[in-house]
MARTORTI-120944 format. One record per residue (C-alpha): residue in three letters; z, x, y. Coordinates in nm, 2 decimals, always signed. Each point is the difference from the previous one (the first is absolute). Layout:
<recs>
REC  type      up    east   north
REC   Ala       Z       X       Y
...
</recs>
This chain:
<recs>
REC  type      up    east   north
REC   Met  +15.82   +8.51   +2.02
REC   Lys   +0.07   +0.33   -0.18
REC   Lys   +0.36   +0.11   +0.02
REC   Arg   +0.08   +0.34   +0.14
REC   Phe   +0.32   +0.07   -0.19
REC   Ala   +0.07   +0.01   -0.38
REC   Ser   +0.26   -0.21   -0.17
REC   His   +0.24   +0.12   -0.27
REC   Thr   +0.27   -0.18   -0.19
REC   Asp   +0.35   +0.15   -0.05
REC   Gln   -0.10   +0.08   -0.36
REC   Glu   -0.32   +0.18   +0.10
REC   Ile   +0.19   +0.21   +0.26
REC   Glu   +0.25   +0.10   -0.27
REC   Glu   -0.29   +0.10   -0.23
REC   Lys   -0.15   +0.21   +0.27
REC   Arg   +0.34   +0.17   +0.05
REC   Lys   +0.02   +0.08   -0.37
REC   Lys   -0.34   +0.16   +0.00
REC   Thr   +0.10   +0.25   +0.27
REC   Val   +0.26   +0.15   -0.24
REC   Pro   -0.15   +0.26   -0.24
REC   Tyr   -0.03   -0.11   -0.36
REC   Asn   +0.23   +0.27   -0.14
REC   Thr   +0.26   -0.08   +0.27
REC   Gln   +0.00   -0.37   -0.10
REC   Lys   +0.03   +0.10   -0.37
REC   Met   +0.30   +0.23   +0.08
REC   Asn   +0.17   -0.27   +0.21
REC   Thr   -0.02   -0.26   -0.27
REC   His   +0.12   +0.25   -0.27
REC   Cys   +0.31   +0.10   +0.20
REC   Ala   +0.08   -0.37   +0.08
REC   Glu   -0.01   -0.08   -0.38
REC   Thr   +0.23   +0.30   -0.07
REC   Phe   +0.25   -0.14   +0.25
REC   Arg   -0.04   -0.34   -0.15
REC   Lys   +0.07   +0.13   -0.35
REC   Tyr   +0.31   +0.17   +0.13
REC   Leu   +0.14   -0.32   +0.15
REC   Glu   -0.08   -0.19   -0.32
REC   Glu   +0.19   +0.26   -0.21
REC   Lys   +0.30   -0.02   +0.23
REC   Gly   +0.00   -0.38   -0.03
REC   Leu   -0.09   -0.06   +0.36
REC   Glu   -0.26   -0.22   +0.17
REC   Thr   -0.34   +0.15   -0.03
REC   Asn   -0.18   -0.17   +0.29
REC   Phe   +0.10   +0.28   +0.24
REC   Glu   -0.29   -0.09   +0.23
REC   Glu   +0.22   -0.30   +0.11
REC   Phe   +0.32   +0.20   +0.06
REC   Asp   +0.13   +0.03   +0.35
REC   Glu   +0.06   +0.35   +0.15
REC   Thr   +0.37   +0.01   -0.11
REC   Lys   -0.06   -0.10   -0.36
REC   Leu   -0.30   +0.23   -0.03
REC   Ala   +0.19   +0.29   +0.14
REC   Glu   +0.28   -0.04   -0.24
REC   Ala   -0.24   -0.01   -0.30
REC   Leu   -0.19   +0.30   +0.12
REC   Ser   +0.33   +0.20   +0.04
REC   His   +0.06   -0.03   -0.37
REC   Phe   -0.36   +0.04   -0.10
REC   Tyr   -0.05   +0.33   +0.18
REC   Thr   +0.29   +0.16   -0.20
REC   Asp   -0.08   -0.18   -0.33
REC   Ala   -0.38   +0.04   -0.01
REC   Arg   -0.13   +0.15   -0.32
REC   Thr   -0.33   +0.05   -0.18
REC   Val   -0.10   -0.21   -0.30
REC   Asn   +0.15   +0.28   -0.22
REC   Gly   +0.33   -0.02   +0.18
REC   Gln   -0.05   +0.33   +0.19
REC   Ala   +0.08   +0.05   +0.36
REC   Tyr   -0.30   -0.01   +0.24
REC   Lys   -0.11   +0.31   +0.20
REC   Thr   +0.09   -0.02   +0.37
REC   Ser   -0.36   -0.05   +0.11
REC   Thr   -0.05   -0.29   -0.25
REC   Leu   +0.32   -0.17   +0.13
REC   Glu   -0.12   +0.04   +0.36
REC   Asn   -0.34   -0.14   -0.09
REC   Ile   +0.16   -0.31   -0.17
REC   Arg   +0.19   -0.07   +0.32
REC   His   -0.32   +0.03   +0.22
REC   Ser   -0.19   -0.22   -0.25
REC   Leu   +0.26   -0.27   +0.01
REC   Asn   -0.01   +0.01   +0.38
REC   Arg   -0.38   -0.04   +0.01
REC   Tyr   +0.02   -0.27   -0.26
REC   Leu   +0.24   -0.22   +0.20
REC   Lys   -0.20   +0.05   +0.32
REC   Ser   -0.33   -0.09   -0.15
REC   Pro   -0.14   -0.35   -0.06
REC   Pro   +0.11   -0.24   -0.12
REC   Phe   +0.36   +0.10   +0.09
REC   Asn   -0.06   +0.15   +0.34
REC   Lys   +0.36   +0.11   +0.06
REC   His   +0.08   +0.12   +0.35
REC   Phe   +0.30   +0.22   -0.10
REC   Asp   -0.03   +0.36   -0.12
REC   Ile   +0.21   +0.12   -0.30
REC   Ile   -0.04   +0.36   +0.11
REC   Thr   +0.08   -0.01   +0.37
REC   Gly   +0.17   -0.34   +0.04
REC   Pro   +0.36   +0.00   +0.11
REC   Glu   +0.09   -0.26   -0.26
REC   Phe   -0.09   +0.26   -0.27
REC   Leu   +0.21   +0.29   +0.14
REC   Asp   +0.24   -0.01   -0.30
REC   Ala   -0.28   -0.03   -0.25
REC   Asn   -0.17   +0.30   +0.14
REC   Glu   +0.32   +0.20   -0.01
REC   Cys   +0.01   -0.08   -0.37
REC   Met   -0.35   +0.12   -0.02
REC   Lys   +0.09   +0.33   +0.17
REC   Thr   +0.29   +0.04   -0.25
REC   Ala   -0.23   -0.07   -0.29
REC   Leu   -0.26   +0.26   +0.12
REC   Lys   +0.26   +0.27   +0.05
REC   Glu   +0.13   -0.06   -0.35
REC   Leu   -0.35   +0.02   -0.15
REC   Lys   -0.06   +0.32   +0.19
REC   Gln   +0.32   +0.15   -0.13
REC   Asn   -0.11   -0.10   -0.36
REC   Gly   -0.33   +0.18   +0.04
REC   Gln   -0.21   -0.32   +0.06
REC   Gly   -0.12   +0.11   +0.35
REC   Ser   -0.30   +0.20   -0.09
REC   Ile   -0.36   -0.13   +0.05
REC   Asn   -0.29   +0.06   -0.23
REC   His   -0.29   +0.05   +0.24
REC   Tyr   -0.36   -0.04   -0.10
REC   Pro   -0.12   +0.35   -0.11
REC   Lys   -0.27   +0.18   +0.18
REC   Ile   -0.31   +0.07   -0.21
REC   Thr   +0.01   +0.37   -0.09
REC   Asp   -0.29   +0.22   +0.12
REC   Asp   -0.10   +0.06   -0.37
REC   Asp   +0.00   -0.37   -0.08
REC   Leu   -0.19   -0.09   +0.32
REC   Ala   -0.28   +0.26   -0.09
REC   Lys   +0.00   -0.12   -0.36
REC   Leu   -0.04   -0.36   +0.11
REC   Tyr   -0.29   +0.06   +0.23
REC   Met   -0.18   +0.22   -0.26
REC   Ser   +0.05   -0.25   -0.28
REC   Val   -0.28   -0.22   -0.14
REC   Tyr   +0.18   -0.30   +0.13
REC   Leu   -0.08   +0.09   +0.36
REC   Thr   -0.36   +0.11   -0.06
REC   Pro   -0.22   -0.19   +0.25
REC   Asn   -0.29   -0.04   -0.24
REC   Thr   +0.13   -0.31   -0.17
REC   Pro   +0.12   -0.33   +0.15
REC   Ser   +0.36   +0.04   -0.12
REC   Gly   +0.01   +0.37   +0.11
REC   Leu   -0.14   -0.08   +0.34
REC   Leu   +0.24   -0.29   +0.04
REC   Asn   +0.30   +0.22   -0.09
REC   Arg   -0.10   +0.29   +0.22
REC   Val   -0.06   -0.22   +0.31
REC   Gln   +0.32   -0.19   -0.05
REC   Met   +0.19   +0.33   -0.04
REC   Asn   -0.16   +0.14   +0.31
REC   Ile   +0.09   -0.31   +0.20
REC   Arg   +0.36   +0.00   -0.12
REC   Leu   +0.05   +0.38   +0.07
REC   Phe   -0.19   +0.05   +0.33
REC   Phe   +0.16   -0.31   +0.15
REC   Cys   +0.35   +0.05   -0.16
REC   Arg   -0.01   -0.36   -0.12
REC   Arg   +0.33   -0.17   -0.10
REC   Ala   -0.02   -0.05   -0.38
REC   Asn   -0.17   -0.34   -0.05
REC   Glu   +0.02   -0.15   +0.35
REC   Asn   -0.29   -0.23   +0.08
REC   Phe   -0.24   +0.17   -0.24
REC   Asp   -0.09   -0.33   -0.17
REC   Gln   -0.09   -0.14   +0.35
REC   Met   -0.23   +0.29   +0.11
REC   Thr   -0.37   -0.10   +0.06
REC   Lys   -0.32   +0.19   +0.06
REC   Ser   +0.07   +0.00   +0.37
REC   Thr   +0.36   +0.14   -0.02
REC   Phe   -0.14   +0.35   +0.04
REC   Gln   -0.29   +0.12   +0.21
REC   Ile   -0.19   +0.33   +0.06
REC   Gly   +0.03   +0.16   +0.34
REC   Lys   -0.14   +0.32   +0.15
REC   Tyr   +0.16   +0.28   +0.20
REC   Pro   -0.17   +0.15   +0.31
REC   Asp   -0.13   +0.29   -0.21
REC   Gly   -0.17   -0.24   -0.24
REC   Thr   +0.25   +0.03   -0.29
REC   Arg   +0.06   -0.34   -0.16
REC   Tyr   +0.33   -0.14   -0.12
REC   Val   +0.15   -0.32   -0.16
REC   Tyr   +0.27   -0.19   +0.19
REC   Lys   +0.18   -0.33   -0.03
REC   Ser   -0.16   -0.25   +0.23
REC   Glu   +0.21   -0.31   -0.05
REC   Asp   +0.36   -0.05   +0.09
REC   Glu   +0.24   -0.12   -0.27
REC   Leu   +0.35   -0.13   -0.05
REC   Thr   +0.21   +0.25   -0.18
REC   Lys   +0.37   +0.05   -0.08
REC   Asn   +0.05   +0.25   +0.28
REC   His   -0.22   -0.18   +0.26
REC   Gln   +0.03   -0.37   +0.06
REC   Glu   -0.09   -0.22   +0.29
REC   Lys   +0.11   +0.25   +0.28
REC   Gln   -0.23   +0.28   -0.11
REC   Lys   -0.29   +0.04   +0.24
REC   Ala   -0.16   +0.34   -0.09
REC   Leu   -0.23   +0.03   -0.30
REC   Ile   +0.16   +0.23   -0.25
REC   Thr   -0.27   +0.21   -0.18
REC   Gly   -0.09   +0.35   -0.11
REC   His   -0.34   +0.15   -0.03
REC   Met   -0.18   +0.11   -0.31
REC   Pro   -0.26   +0.25   +0.12
REC   Glu   -0.31   +0.10   -0.19
REC   Asp   -0.02   +0.33   -0.19
REC   Lys   -0.33   +0.17   +0.09
REC   Ile   +0.06   +0.29   -0.23
REC   Asn   +0.07   -0.19   -0.32
REC   Ser   -0.24   -0.28   +0.07
REC   Asp   -0.01   -0.13   -0.36
REC   Leu   +0.37   -0.09   +0.03
REC   Cys   +0.00   -0.08   +0.37
REC   Pro   +0.25   -0.29   +0.04
REC   Val   -0.22   -0.17   +0.26
REC   Arg   -0.31   +0.02   -0.21
REC   Leu   +0.18   -0.14   -0.30
REC   Tyr   +0.15   -0.28   +0.20
REC   Glu   -0.35   -0.09   +0.12
REC   Leu   -0.13   +0.01   -0.36
REC   Tyr   +0.29   -0.21   -0.13
REC   Thr   -0.04   -0.27   +0.27
REC   Ser   -0.38   -0.01   -0.06
REC   Lys   +0.05   -0.07   -0.37
REC   Leu   +0.26   -0.28   +0.05
REC   Asn   -0.10   -0.35   -0.12
REC   Pro   -0.16   -0.18   +0.30
REC   Ser   +0.14   -0.33   -0.11
REC   Asn   +0.36   +0.11   +0.05
REC   Asn   +0.15   +0.13   +0.33
REC   Arg   +0.30   +0.18   -0.16
REC   Leu   +0.01   +0.38   +0.02
REC   Trp   +0.14   +0.06   -0.35
REC   Gln   -0.21   -0.15   -0.27
REC   Tyr   +0.00   +0.04   -0.38
REC   Pro   -0.28   +0.23   -0.12
REC   Arg   -0.28   -0.14   -0.22
REC   Asp   +0.02   +0.08   -0.37
REC   Ala   -0.37   +0.09   -0.01
REC   Tyr   -0.20   +0.15   +0.28
REC   Gln   -0.28   +0.23   +0.10
REC   Tyr   +0.03   +0.26   +0.28
REC   Gly   -0.28   -0.17   +0.19
REC   Asp   +0.15   -0.35   -0.02
REC   Glu   +0.06   -0.17   +0.34
REC   Ser   +0.35   -0.09   -0.10
REC   Trp   +0.25   +0.18   -0.23
REC   Tyr   +0.28   -0.25   +0.03
REC   Gln   +0.08   -0.35   -0.11
REC   Asn   +0.05   -0.31   +0.21
REC   Arg   +0.37   +0.04   -0.08
REC   Pro   +0.26   +0.15   +0.23
REC   Met   +0.28   +0.21   -0.12
REC   Gly   +0.34   -0.18   +0.01
REC   Arg   +0.34   +0.12   +0.13
REC   Asp   +0.13   +0.11   -0.34
REC   Lys   -0.31   +0.20   -0.09
REC   Leu   +0.00   +0.18   +0.33
REC   Ala   +0.38   +0.06   -0.03
REC   Ser   -0.05   +0.19   -0.33
REC   Phe   -0.27   +0.23   +0.14
REC   Leu   +0.17   +0.34   -0.01
REC   Lys   +0.23   -0.08   -0.29
REC   Cys   -0.31   -0.06   -0.23
REC   Leu   -0.18   +0.31   +0.13
REC   Ser   +0.32   +0.21   -0.06
REC   Gln   +0.00   -0.11   -0.37
REC   Lys   -0.38   +0.04   -0.05
REC   Val   -0.06   +0.34   +0.16
REC   Pro   +0.29   +0.08   -0.10
REC   Leu   +0.22   +0.14   +0.28
REC   Ser   +0.33   +0.18   -0.04
REC   Gln   +0.19   -0.33   +0.08
REC   Val   -0.08   -0.36   +0.06
REC   Tyr   -0.04   -0.07   +0.37
REC   Thr   -0.01   -0.32   +0.19
REC   Asn   -0.22   -0.09   +0.30
REC   His   +0.28   +0.08   +0.24
REC   Ser   -0.01   +0.36   -0.11
REC   Ile   -0.35   +0.02   +0.16
REC   Arg   +0.15   -0.10   +0.34
REC   Val   +0.28   +0.26   -0.05
REC   Thr   -0.26   +0.27   -0.08
REC   Gly   -0.21   -0.08   +0.30
REC   Val   +0.29   +0.00   +0.24
REC   Ser   +0.13   +0.33   -0.15
REC   Ile   -0.34   +0.16   +0.04
REC   Leu   -0.02   -0.10   +0.37
REC   Gly   +0.36   +0.11   +0.05
REC   Gln   -0.11   +0.36   -0.06
REC   Gly   -0.19   +0.02   +0.33
REC   Phe   +0.04   -0.31   +0.21
REC   Ser   +0.28   -0.15   +0.21
REC   Met   +0.19   -0.31   -0.10
REC   Pro   -0.16   -0.22   +0.28
REC   Gln   -0.35   +0.11   -0.12
REC   Ile   +0.09   -0.09   -0.36
REC   Met   +0.15   -0.33   +0.10
REC   Ala   -0.33   -0.10   +0.16
REC   Val   -0.16   +0.03   -0.34
REC   Ser   +0.27   -0.11   -0.24
REC   Gly   +0.14   -0.28   +0.21
REC   His   +0.37   +0.10   -0.01
REC   Arg   +0.20   -0.15   +0.28
REC   Ser   +0.26   +0.28   +0.03
REC   Thr   +0.03   +0.37   -0.06
REC   Ser   +0.31   -0.06   -0.21
REC   Ser   -0.20   -0.21   -0.25
REC   Leu   -0.29   +0.25   +0.00
REC   Ala   +0.25   +0.29   -0.06
REC   Leu   +0.07   -0.14   -0.34
REC   Tyr   -0.35   +0.09   -0.10
REC   Gln   +0.03   +0.36   +0.10
REC   Arg   +0.09   +0.12   -0.35
REC   Val   +0.11   +0.35   -0.08
REC   Ser   -0.18   +0.14   -0.30
REC   Asp   +0.18   +0.19   -0.28
REC   Thr   -0.19   +0.31   +0.11
REC   Glu   +0.13   -0.03   +0.35
REC   Lys   +0.35   -0.06   -0.13
REC   Gln   -0.03   +0.32   -0.22
REC   Gln   -0.10   +0.20   +0.31
REC   Met   +0.30   -0.13   +0.19
REC   Gly   +0.22   +0.09   -0.29
REC   Asn   -0.15   +0.34   -0.01
REC   Ala   +0.06   +0.04   +0.37
REC   Ile   +0.38   -0.06   -0.05
REC   Ser   +0.00   +0.24   -0.30
REC   Asn   -0.17   +0.27   +0.20
REC   Lys   +0.24   -0.05   +0.29
REC   Ile   +0.29   +0.06   -0.24
REC   Ile   -0.14   +0.33   -0.12
REC   Gly   -0.10   +0.10   +0.35
REC   Gln   -0.37   -0.05   -0.04
REC   Glu   -0.05   -0.30   +0.23
REC   Asn   -0.35   +0.10   +0.11
REC   Leu   -0.14   -0.07   -0.35
REC   Pro   -0.05   -0.36   -0.10
REC   Met   -0.04   +0.10   -0.37
REC   Leu   -0.08   +0.30   -0.22
REC   Pro   -0.37   +0.08   -0.01
REC   Ser   -0.19   -0.17   -0.28
REC   Thr   -0.27   +0.26   -0.04
REC   Ser   +0.05   +0.27   -0.26
REC   His   -0.06   +0.37   +0.02
REC   Thr   -0.04   +0.28   -0.26
REC   Leu   +0.22   +0.31   +0.00
REC   Arg   -0.23   +0.28   +0.12
REC   Thr   +0.22   +0.31   +0.03
REC   Leu   +0.35   +0.08   -0.12
REC   Pro   +0.17   +0.33   -0.02
REC   Ser   +0.07   +0.17   -0.34
REC   Cys   +0.33   -0.03   -0.17
REC   Ser   +0.28   +0.21   +0.15
REC   Ser   +0.36   -0.03   +0.08
REC   Ser   +0.03   +0.04   +0.38
REC   Leu   -0.14   -0.08   +0.33
REC   Asn   -0.18   +0.28   +0.18
REC   Pro   +0.09   -0.02   +0.37
REC   Glu   -0.27   +0.25   +0.10
REC   Gln   -0.28   -0.21   -0.14
REC   Asn   +0.18   -0.33   +0.04
REC   Val   -0.11   -0.08   -0.35
REC   Cys   +0.23   -0.18   -0.25
REC   Ser   -0.02   +0.07   -0.37
REC   Leu   -0.03   -0.31   -0.20
REC   Val   -0.12   -0.09   -0.35
REC   Pro   -0.37   -0.11   +0.03
REC   Phe   -0.05   -0.37   -0.03
REC   Lys   -0.31   -0.18   -0.13
REC   Arg   +0.13   -0.34   +0.09
REC   Asn   -0.08   -0.28   +0.25
REC   Leu   +0.21   -0.04   +0.31
REC   Gln   -0.06   -0.23   +0.31
REC   Ser   -0.01   +0.29   +0.25
REC   Asn   -0.23   +0.22   +0.20
REC   Ser   +0.25   +0.29   +0.00
REC   Val   +0.34   +0.11   -0.12
REC   Ser   +0.24   +0.17   +0.23
REC   Val   +0.28   +0.23   -0.13
REC   Leu   +0.25   +0.11   +0.26
REC   Asp   +0.11   +0.36   +0.03
REC   Ser   +0.37   -0.05   +0.08
REC   Asp   +0.04   +0.35   +0.17
REC   Asn   -0.31   -0.01   +0.22
REC   Gly   -0.03   -0.37   +0.05
REC   Arg   -0.37   +0.01   -0.09
REC   Asn   -0.20   -0.23   -0.23
REC   Ala   -0.24   +0.10   -0.28
REC   Leu   -0.28   -0.26   -0.02
REC   Tyr   -0.21   -0.05   -0.30
REC   Ala   -0.31   -0.23   +0.00
REC   Met   -0.01   -0.25   -0.28
REC   Asp   -0.24   -0.26   -0.13
REC   Asp   +0.04   -0.29   -0.24
REC   Phe   +0.38   +0.00   +0.03
REC   Asn   +0.19   -0.26   -0.20
REC   Pro   +0.38   -0.02   +0.06
REC   Glu   +0.08   -0.15   -0.34
REC   Asp   -0.18   +0.28   -0.18
REC   Phe   +0.18   +0.25   +0.22
REC   Phe   +0.34   -0.12   -0.10
REC   Ser   -0.09   -0.03   -0.37
REC   Asp   -0.08   +0.37   -0.01
REC   Phe   +0.35   +0.12   +0.09
REC   Asp   +0.13   -0.01   -0.35
REC   Ser   -0.27   +0.23   -0.13
REC   Leu   +0.02   +0.27   +0.27
REC   Pro   +0.07   +0.35   -0.13
REC   Asp   +0.34   +0.14   +0.09
REC   Val   -0.14   +0.26   +0.25
REC   Phe   +0.19   -0.09   +0.32
REC   Ala   +0.23   +0.29   +0.09
REC   Pro   +0.23   -0.05   +0.30
REC   Ala   -0.12   +0.19   +0.30
REC   Arg   +0.17   +0.07   +0.33
REC   Asn   -0.27   -0.15   +0.22
REC   Ser   -0.10   -0.30   -0.22
REC   Met   +0.15   -0.34   -0.03
REC   Ile   +0.01   +0.02   -0.38
REC   Thr   +0.35   +0.00   -0.15
REC   Asn   +0.13   +0.06   -0.34
REC   Gln   +0.18   -0.34   -0.02
REC   Arg   -0.12   -0.24   -0.26
REC   Gly   -0.19   -0.29   +0.13
REC   Gln   -0.35   -0.14   +0.05
REC   Gly   -0.26   +0.07   +0.27
REC   Ile   +0.04   -0.21   +0.31
REC   Phe   -0.21   -0.07   +0.31
REC   Asn   +0.16   +0.13   +0.32
REC   Asn   -0.27   -0.02   +0.28
REC   Cys   -0.35   -0.06   -0.13
REC   His   -0.32   +0.07   +0.19
REC   Met   -0.24   -0.29   -0.07
REC   Ser   -0.28   -0.07   +0.23
REC   Gly   +0.18   +0.14   +0.30
REC   Val   +0.35   -0.08   -0.13
REC   Thr   +0.21   +0.30   -0.11
REC   Ile   +0.12   +0.01   -0.36
REC   Asn   +0.20   +0.29   -0.16
REC   Phe   +0.04   +0.04   -0.37
REC   Asn   +0.36   +0.11   -0.07
REC   Phe   +0.00   +0.13   -0.36
REC   Val   +0.33   +0.03   -0.18
REC   Gln   +0.01   +0.20   -0.31
REC   Lys   +0.10   -0.17   -0.33
</recs>
């Protein structure tokens, strides 16, 4: 009689439990356990900490948290020390140890965790609290990458790189997570009511953020491009999957060394491994080359940052798989350009021009300037200035008539402030003090008072040398 239920030994159950832990997490857990073991060995203590009871382990951890150093003897960063504690906790809870206590929340480890807090505060005070986030791919680098020969879809390697880059970017994939396990059925092509096609993830997967309790399928959509049909991501995905080796079910396969465009298959019966996929963007960064060497996680950062410009956090989380808005917020990077604009906003507020985010970047040429004279004519509201043939960033110059409170405006093109200031030493000595002008006979240099630049008032207050 055929049995209904399966049978597993204790060892088989433990092996199954191990397989549910991501490879990189297992690797980190083991590495941190060995670091703690080396610390105990250096201190002349027992190294089999897996067999310690809670009291003995807590005492050892209290000293370890404050004594921990890198292989070079340098203090860890706060984030690294916290990761070591979490890794040790996972290590002890995993097979074959299966500890039931928790070194982070357990009451037996209260004193040890107070030592941890002290160590973190000290590191923070010593400048070890900063975190080096994965950089977002700059707009220039992203365009350069997609226009490079390494992503041209007319060759097996170029088609492979372009489709993989699209999958990583459109779906905001986490670095190397499960890429070596993807198959030809991981993604499918769907159709919107208007007939537009799109690629979506059709199979559920176990990820770092979503374990056994996750019910909803986390996926974005990669819609077709009907305008640029040659580079349409849906068409290229179809082409790529149609050229995969039929004898292998894996999605990412090595390209053949020799091929013809009309060949049925462009790829070998040889799937790409974890290490090869992990170096995807790093290798492309060096080959193209890009302005810096990026890693695969930068693609996720870039995708989330792009979506952050126009979509809400819950919408982005449905694509990226983040479990909380606080973790997603770490990906909302502020660019240097945006920081410059914020800095300019503060500067403009200081000088009373809070409505302008920054000075205009366009240049204008000086069109009309009055002839040289020594005074301001209140009847015509014209100021006598030495004619300039220089570049200033301004549409007009306003000189205030101090008696009448009126401004004389002069249209300018191609106006460069640096050239403006450089001309002051060569000005002829023609400025004579006048009752109704702001020119004085005191020695000094020309200064801005209130400029009129693209709607912002600027007055030139000239001081005679």
